[in-house]
Structure formats: structure tokens, C-alpha cells
C-alpha positions as CSV (number, residue, x, y, z in Angstrom):
1,M,177.2,144.9,99.6
2,S,174.3,143.6,101.8
3,G,172.1,140.6,101.0
4,L,169.1,142.9,100.3
5,S,171.2,145.1,97.9
6,Q,172.4,142.0,96.0
7,N,168.9,140.7,95.8
8,L,167.7,144.1,94.4
9,H,170.5,144.2,91.8
10,T,170.0,140.7,90.8
11,G,166.2,141.3,90.4
12,L,166.9,144.3,88.2
13,A,169.3,142.4,86.0
14,V,166.8,139.4,85.6
15,V,164.1,141.9,84.6
16,L,166.3,143.7,82.1
17,L,167.5,140.4,80.6
18,L,164.1,138.9,80.2
19,A,163.0,142.2,78.5
20,L,165.9,141.8,76.1
21,A,164.8,138.2,75.4
22,L,161.2,139.2,74.9
23,A,162.2,142.1,72.5
24,A,164.3,139.7,70.4
25,M,161.3,137.3,70.3
26,T,158.8,140.1,69.3
27,V,161.1,141.4,66.5
28,A,161.3,137.9,65.0
29,S,157.7,137.0,65.7
30,I,158.6,134.0,67.8
31,P,155.5,132.7,69.7
32,L,157.3,131.9,72.9
33,R,157.0,135.2,74.8
34,F,154.5,134.0,77.3
35,S,156.5,130.8,77.8
36,A,159.7,132.7,78.4
37,A,158.0,134.9,80.9
38,T,156.4,132.0,82.8
39,A,159.6,130.1,82.8
40,T,161.4,133.0,84.3
41,G,158.8,133.5,87.0
42,R,158.9,129.7,87.8
43,A,162.7,129.9,88.0
44,V,162.7,132.7,90.3
45,V,160.1,131.0,92.6
46,Q,161.7,127.5,92.5
47,L,165.4,128.8,93.1
48,A,164.2,131.0,96.0
49,A,162.6,128.0,97.6
50,V,165.5,125.6,96.8
51,G,167.9,128.3,98.2
52,L,165.9,128.1,101.5
53,L,165.6,124.3,101.5
54,L,169.2,123.5,100.8
55,T,170.2,125.5,104.1
56,G,168.6,122.8,106.1
57,V,169.0,119.8,103.6
58,L,172.8,120.0,103.5
59,R,172.9,119.4,107.2
60,A,171.3,115.9,107.0
61,P,172.3,113.0,104.7
62,L,168.9,111.6,104.6
63,A,167.7,115.0,103.5
64,V,170.1,115.0,100.6
65,A,169.0,111.7,99.5
66,A,165.4,112.6,99.7
67,F,166.1,115.9,97.7
68,L,167.8,113.8,95.1
69,A,165.0,111.5,94.8
70,L,162.6,114.4,94.3
71,M,164.8,115.7,91.6
72,L,164.8,112.3,89.9
73,T,161.1,112.2,90.1
74,V,160.6,115.4,88.5
75,A,163.3,114.9,85.8
76,C,161.5,111.5,84.9
77,A,158.0,113.1,84.9
78,T,159.3,116.0,82.6
79,T,160.8,113.6,80.1
80,T,157.9,111.3,80.1
81,K,155.6,114.2,79.4
82,R,157.6,115.3,76.6
83,L,157.5,111.8,75.0
84,R,154.1,110.8,75.8
85,A,152.7,112.1,72.4
86,S,155.4,110.0,70.6
87,R,153.7,106.7,71.5
88,L,156.9,104.8,71.7
89,G,155.7,102.6,74.3
90,K,152.9,102.3,77.0
91,R,155.4,102.0,79.9
92,L,157.4,105.2,79.2
93,W,157.9,106.1,83.0
94,P,159.8,102.8,83.9
95,S,161.8,103.1,80.9
96,V,162.9,106.8,81.6
97,L,163.4,106.0,85.2
98,A,165.7,103.2,84.3
99,A,167.6,105.2,81.7
100,S,168.1,108.1,84.4
101,L,169.3,105.7,87.0
102,A,171.6,103.9,84.6
103,G,173.2,107.2,83.8
104,A,173.4,108.9,87.2
105,V,174.2,106.1,89.7
106,P,177.4,104.6,88.2
107,T,178.6,108.1,87.2
108,V,178.2,109.7,90.5
109,A,179.5,106.5,92.4
110,L,182.7,106.4,90.3
111,A,183.5,110.0,90.9
112,F,183.3,109.6,94.6
113,A,185.0,106.2,94.5
114,A,187.9,107.6,92.8
115,G,188.4,110.2,95.5
116,A,187.9,113.2,93.1
117,L,185.3,114.7,95.4
118,P,185.1,114.8,99.4
119,A,182.5,112.4,100.6
120,S,179.9,115.0,101.8
121,G,176.3,115.7,101.2
122,R,177.2,119.1,99.6
123,Y,179.2,117.6,96.8
124,L,176.8,114.7,96.3
125,L,174.0,117.1,95.9
126,A,175.9,119.4,93.5
127,L,177.2,116.5,91.3
128,G,174.1,114.4,91.5
129,G,171.8,117.4,90.7
130,I,173.9,118.4,87.6
131,V,174.0,114.7,86.4
132,L,170.3,114.1,86.8
133,G,169.4,117.2,84.9
134,N,171.6,116.2,82.0
135,T,170.2,112.6,81.9
136,M,166.7,114.1,81.6
137,T,167.9,116.2,78.5
138,A,169.7,113.2,77.0
139,S,166.6,111.0,77.4
140,T,164.3,113.5,76.1
141,L,166.4,114.1,73.0
142,T,166.9,110.4,72.4
143,G,163.2,109.6,72.6
144,R,162.1,112.5,70.4
145,R,164.8,111.8,67.8
146,L,163.8,108.1,67.8
147,H,160.2,109.0,67.3
148,D,161.0,111.4,64.5
149,A,163.2,108.8,62.8
150,L,160.4,106.2,63.0
151,L,158.0,108.6,61.3
152,R,160.5,109.5,58.5
153,R,161.8,106.0,58.0
154,R,158.6,104.1,58.6
155,D,158.8,102.3,55.1
156,E,162.3,101.3,55.8
157,V,161.4,99.6,59.1
158,E,158.3,97.9,57.4
159,G,160.7,96.7,54.8
160,W,163.0,95.0,57.3
161,L,160.1,93.5,59.1
162,A,158.7,92.1,55.8
163,L,162.1,90.4,55.4
164,G,161.8,88.8,58.7
165,A,163.7,91.0,60.9
166,T,162.7,91.4,64.5
167,P,161.3,94.9,65.5
168,R,164.6,95.5,67.5
169,Q,166.6,94.6,64.4
170,A,164.5,96.8,62.2
171,V,164.6,99.8,64.4
172,A,168.4,99.5,65.5
173,P,169.7,102.0,62.8
174,M,167.1,104.6,64.0
175,A,168.0,103.9,67.7
176,R,171.8,104.5,66.9
177,D,171.1,107.7,65.0
178,A,168.9,109.1,67.8
179,V,171.6,108.4,70.4
180,T,174.2,110.0,68.3
181,E,172.1,113.2,67.7
182,A,171.2,113.3,71.5
183,L,175.0,113.2,72.5
184,I,176.2,115.8,70.0
185,P,175.4,118.9,72.3
186,G,177.4,117.4,75.2
187,M,180.2,116.5,72.9
188,D,180.4,120.0,71.5
189,Q,180.3,121.5,75.0
190,T,183.2,119.1,76.1
191,R,185.2,119.9,73.0
192,T,185.0,123.6,73.1
193,V,185.1,124.2,77.0
194,G,187.4,127.1,77.7
195,L,187.5,128.2,74.1
196,V,183.9,129.2,73.2
197,T,182.4,129.3,76.7
198,L,183.1,129.1,80.5
199,P,180.7,126.6,81.9
200,G,178.6,127.1,85.0
201,A,180.4,124.9,87.3
202,L,183.7,126.6,86.6
203,V,182.2,130.0,87.0
204,G,180.4,129.0,90.2
205,A,183.5,127.4,91.7
206,L,185.4,130.7,90.9
207,A,182.7,132.9,92.4
208,G,182.7,130.6,95.5
209,G,186.3,131.3,96.1
210,A,187.9,128.3,94.6
211,S,191.4,128.6,92.9
212,A,191.3,128.6,89.2
213,A,193.2,125.3,89.1
214,G,190.6,123.9,91.6
215,A,187.7,125.2,89.6
216,A,189.1,123.8,86.3
217,R,189.5,120.4,87.9
218,F,185.8,120.4,89.2
219,Q,184.7,121.5,85.8
220,L,186.6,118.8,84.0
221,L,185.1,116.2,86.4
222,V,181.6,117.5,85.7
223,L,182.0,117.6,82.0
224,I,183.3,114.0,81.8
225,A,180.7,112.8,84.3
226,L,178.0,114.3,82.1
227,L,179.4,112.7,79.0
228,A,179.3,109.3,80.8
229,A,175.9,109.8,82.2
230,Q,174.3,111.1,78.9
231,S,175.9,108.1,77.0
232,L,174.5,105.6,79.5
233,S,171.1,107.2,79.6
234,A,170.6,107.7,75.9
235,T,171.8,104.1,75.1
236,T,169.7,102.6,77.8
237,L,166.5,104.5,76.7
238,A,167.1,103.7,73.1
239,Y,167.4,100.0,73.9
240,L,164.3,100.0,76.1
241,L,162.2,101.8,73.4
242,G,164.0,100.2,70.5
243,N,161.6,97.1,70.4
244,P,158.3,98.9,69.7
245,A,155.1,96.7,69.4
246,T,153.6,99.2,67.1
247,L,155.1,102.0,65.0
248,P,154.0,105.7,65.5
249,E,151.4,106.9,63.1
250,V,152.1,109.8,60.9
251,P,149.7,112.8,62.2
252,Q,146.9,113.5,59.9
253,N,146.3,117.2,59.1
């Protein structure tokens, strides 16, 4: 099948799948149809551009580093935007950046130091991109769960403060709960891999011609790397945001 034919068939599948998603939302009166359509459009444009860029990026180590830096910047900006309304702190961006780096750098470094992956830009970009995306998710979930907990349990925090606890001590139970809830999706994915779903890394490796055993090894490495990265990112962000100068206000209707 030629490249043009593959693109046409893929485009048809994307249109049909989007129509299916929009139909389900319409029937259920879910107000996300425009968001789903625009998200799909952005994905098409962004992935097309990335596909073209990666052809050149993979040939130069400095270009790989620059591309990972761009991914890190976008991930931090996305998480910061999601958490800005939470008023968990005035310096969200540095906290989110520190959490992302704390999760991604040691995780990727250990995977390569152990010799699990060849030392090449292709594998660095593949693993680094997956890890950064998941540190973003873990950080966003941790921040939002912490904000929600501080709203719901504000009286509890104020009670501890009245008894002489420091803000960090008073917020510690909420921070732990926030990290726990943020890590549950990753835990479930790791626990049920191969039984409930075949993750993207495994399917992608198989589609790329890897052996079943090789694809399974790569997927195992990715899953545990994500578990480590998410744990480091979530705990780091909870620590950095777990000493608030003020508590978020309950929104007034």
C-alpha cells in the first residue's frame, strides 16, 4: 500500500471514529463535542508536523535535546494552566518544572545506565517523550486533587493550624491523599497490562517489526519507568505545594 493510500485510509478512519465519539456525546448531551473536534484537528496538525520534524531531529543529538526541551516546556505550561485557578501558590511554574525534571531525568537516566536501551537519540526521544507526557499528567492530577482536598477539608486544616501545627504539617494528609489518587491510574495500567489492554508502546513496537518478546520487554520498561517518573513527580509537586501561605477560597455562587 502506497503512502498516499495509507494516509487516505487513516484519514477516513479518523473521521469515522470522531463521528462515533461525537454521536455518543450528542446522545448523552455531553457538552464536549466542540472540544473533541478541535482536539482532533490539533492532533492531526501537530502529529503531521512532528512527523516531518522528527525526520531531521533524529539525525542530530542537539536537535533531540532541543525537541525534548520543547516538550518539557509545553508540558509545564499545560500543567500550570490547569492549576492556575487553584491558587495553590504564586510560583506554580517553577514547582511544576521541578516536579517534571525530578520525575523524568533520573528515570530516563537509569533506563539507559542499566543498558536496557541503546544509547541513541531515537530511543532517548521515544522514552523521554513518553515519560514527560506522564509527568505532566501526574502533576496535573496531584495539583487538582490537592486543591479539591483543601477546599473540602479546610476546617480540618484550620483546626490543625489553631493547635500549633505548621502549614506543611496541617496539609500533609491532603498531600498524601492527592499523590495516592494521582498514581492510581498508572498503577491500574501496570497491574492489568496484557489482560485488559495492550498499551501503545507494545503495539507500536510490534507494528514496527519488533519480535513479540522484544516488544514486551520495551513495554515493561516503559510501564515501570512511568511508574517511577509519576511517583517522583507527584511526590515532588505535593511537597512543593504542600506548604501554602494561604488556603484556597471556596468559590462563591
